[in-house]
Phi, psi and omega in degrees: 000315181295319178297322178295319179296317177300319181293325177299316178295318178299317179296319178298318178299319178300316180295318180295318179296323177295320178295319177299314180299313180297316181296319179294314181295322177298324180274003181073029181247162176275120180303332181290349178277359184243124179262130175273121178254112181278116182277111190251016178298142184070356180267158185270164173305327179294322176300314181294322178298322178296319178292321178299317179298335178267011173099002180280136183237334183258127183230143181245135179233145183261339185229124184299317185294332176280327186282325188302316177297327178292316179299320179293324184284333186251087188267049176271124185294341182264005174289142178239118184258127181246129173267124188233014181253174175301144185254118173270145183303326183280001178249359186295326180296315179300318180293314182297327185274338191236349182252157176264326181232150168228123185263354197236033175283122184230005177203155188294324181305315180293318179299317181294322178294316178299317179298314182293326186265357177291122181300143185295334183277354180260152176292166179305145177287129180281127192233137167244144174273127175279127182247130173277083195289336182237026174054043178277115184296341180274353184251151171281175177123148175280157179283152185306323183290346179263356188292322183297316181296315179296318180299317178297321179293317179296321182301334182271357180272120192291336183262009174238147175237107180290120183254326184175208185237154178225146175210152173234089182295164174299149179299145177059030180268000175077200187275341190302316179300325178293318177294324178296318179293319178297321179293322177298316178300319178299317180295319180293322176296319179298329180270004171114355177278131182271092182248135178228007184231138171232108181265099182200147181104132179231194187307316188277340188226020185297328180296318177296318181294318179296319178298330181273351176119012180302141174248349178222116176252137186254110188234125180243290188296327180292343178261308189260351186089187184298150179293145175275000000 
C-alpha cells in the first residue's frame, strides 16, 4: 500500500512537471526558469519523503507550528523550505530560524522582526512581498501603491534578501491579476529594485500564471491529493 502511495505522488509530480513544461514552452519561456513549490501543509513527513524520493526539493508550509516537526524530521540538506502563509508576530522567530524563503511579507514590522531574528550563521532569508493585487478584502498583502516603499525598506535590512512579489488572486479571476503583478514587478525593477521572482499560480491556474511570467508556482492538491 505504501509503495503504491509513493508511486501515486511520483506520478502526480511527473504530470505537474509536464504541465509546467508545456505551459512554459507555449509561452515561449524556458521551463527551467520556473520552480515547482510543493505545498505540503496538512501533509505528513512521509508524504514529503515520497515527493523527495521523486526528486522534489522545494516545499511550502502555511503554519509554522505545523511545519517545524516536519523540518526536524526531514534532515535532508538540499530541502528548501518556503513559508507561504499569513505571518503572525509571535511566529516570526520560528520562521526566521527554520525557513529559507518567506513569500508573505506584507508590512515593515514583520520584515524587521524577521531580519532581527535571523540567526547570524544562516544566509539572508529570501523574501517576497505579498501584494493584494486585486483588492480582495479576504486576502492579506500590501496594496500595489505601497509596494515600492516597503521594498526599499526591506532592501536595507541586512539579513533579508528581497527576491520578488507574491500574490493570491481571487478564484476565477483569469489572467489579469497575474499580468498586473508582473507589470508591478517590472515597474519596481525600473525604479531600481533588483527583483527576479514572481510567486504566483496554483494547481488550477498555473498555466495562466506561467504565461504571465511566474517563476514559482505553488501546487498542493495536484501532487498530494485532497487536504487532510
